[in-house]
C-alpha positions in Angstrom: 65.3 16.4 -31.7 62.7 19.5 -32.8 63.8 20.9 -35.7 62.8 24.7 -35.6 63.9 26.0 -38.6 65.5 25.3 -41.8 68.4 26.4 -40.8 69.0 23.6 -38.4 68.9 21.1 -41.2 72.0 19.6 -42.8 70.9 20.2 -46.1 70.5 23.5 -45.6 73.8 23.9 -44.0 75.7 22.2 -46.8 73.9 24.1 -49.6 74.8 27.1 -47.7 78.4 26.4 -47.9 78.2 25.6 -51.4 76.6 29.1 -52.1 79.3 30.4 -50.1 82.4 28.5 -51.9 80.7 29.6 -55.3 80.9 33.2 -54.2 84.6 32.7 -52.8 85.6 31.1 -56.5 83.9 33.3 -58.5 84.9 36.4 -57.1 88.2 35.7 -59.3 85.9 34.9 -62.8 86.9 37.3 -65.2 85.0 41.2 -65.5 82.9 39.9 -68.7 81.4 37.3 -67.1 80.2 39.5 -64.4 76.6 40.0 -65.4 76.8 36.3 -66.9 78.2 33.4 -64.9 79.3 35.1 -62.1 75.8 36.4 -61.2 74.0 33.0 -62.4 75.9 30.5 -61.0 75.5 33.4 -57.2 72.2 33.6 -57.8 70.9 29.6 -58.5 73.5 28.6 -55.5 72.1 31.0 -53.4 68.2 29.8 -54.2 69.0 26.4 -52.9 69.0 28.1 -49.4 66.3 30.3 -50.3 63.8 27.9 -52.0 64.2 25.6 -48.6 63.6 28.4 -46.3 60.2 29.2 -48.5 59.4 25.1 -48.5 60.2 24.8 -45.0 57.1 27.8 -44.5 55.1 25.9 -46.0 55.0 22.7 -44.9 52.1 22.7 -43.6 50.7 21.4 -47.1 52.8 18.5 -48.6 52.1 19.7 -52.2 53.4 22.9 -51.5 56.3 21.5 -49.7 57.3 19.5 -52.2 56.9 21.4 -54.9 59.5 24.4 -53.5 61.5 21.4 -52.4 61.6 20.3 -56.2 62.9 24.2 -57.0 65.6 23.6 -54.7 66.8 20.5 -56.6 66.2 22.4 -60.3 68.5 25.7 -58.8 71.2 22.4 -57.6 70.9 21.1 -61.0 71.6 24.7 -62.5 74.5 25.2 -60.2 75.7 22.0 -61.1 75.8 23.0 -65.1 77.4 26.5 -64.2 80.5 24.6 -62.8 80.7 22.6 -65.8 81.0 25.8 -67.9 83.6 27.6 -65.4 85.7 24.3 -65.3 85.7 24.2 -68.5 86.1 28.1 -69.7 89.0 27.7 -67.1 88.1 29.8 -64.1 88.3 27.0 -62.0 90.5 24.1 -61.6 89.4 20.6 -61.6 89.6 20.1 -58.2 87.9 22.9 -57.4 85.1 21.5 -59.8 85.3 18.2 -58.1 84.9 19.5 -54.7 82.0 21.9 -55.1 80.0 18.9 -58.1 80.4 16.5 -55.2 79.0 18.6 -52.6 76.1 19.5 -55.1 75.4 15.5 -55.6 75.5 15.2 -52.2 72.5 18.1 -51.8 70.7 16.5 -54.4 70.6 13.5 -52.5 69.3 14.5 -49.9 66.4 17.2 -51.3 65.4 13.6 -53.4 65.1 11.8 -50.3 62.8 14.6 -48.8 60.9 14.8 -52.0 60.3 11.3 -51.7 59.2 11.3 -48.2 58.3 14.4 -46.7 55.7 13.5 -44.0 58.7 13.9 -41.0 59.3 17.5 -42.2 55.4 18.3 -42.1 53.5 20.4 -40.0 51.2 17.9 -38.3 47.7 20.2 -36.7 47.5 19.7 -32.7 44.5 19.0 -30.7 43.9 22.5 -30.2 44.4 23.9 -33.9 47.4 25.1 -33.6 50.4 23.4 -35.7 52.7 21.6 -34.0 56.9 21.4 -34.6 57.9 18.5 -37.2 60.1 15.3 -35.7 62.6 15.6 -38.4 66.4 14.8 -38.1 68.4 17.2 -38.8 70.2 14.8 -40.9 68.9 15.8 -43.8 
């Protein structure tokens, strides 16, 4: 199955779901966190998806693609740290933390796999010079 958009990747769907879950739980954070933890955790979780879209746009060049995937992985790690703060400050429950960090870990493994083996996702030049769509699986 050909992938036409990063939004078709399982890793994108999972990252988007995590960002939306974080948005939902962060609506209940205290007002004094509005410009601190609330803003930061929302930004970093959304950046995973945004950087995936940028990586997809740069998949003609392996180094650029991997660089943007590495940015995704960094944002994922930042989101994980913010979730730890949210739990330790009592803003989210232990079960919410476990649910979201498990999803973040899964996203991290998927990104790591893409970073280690980017070739299936790269755009290969066709015979007529027009880039072809990659044959990557939607399982990542």
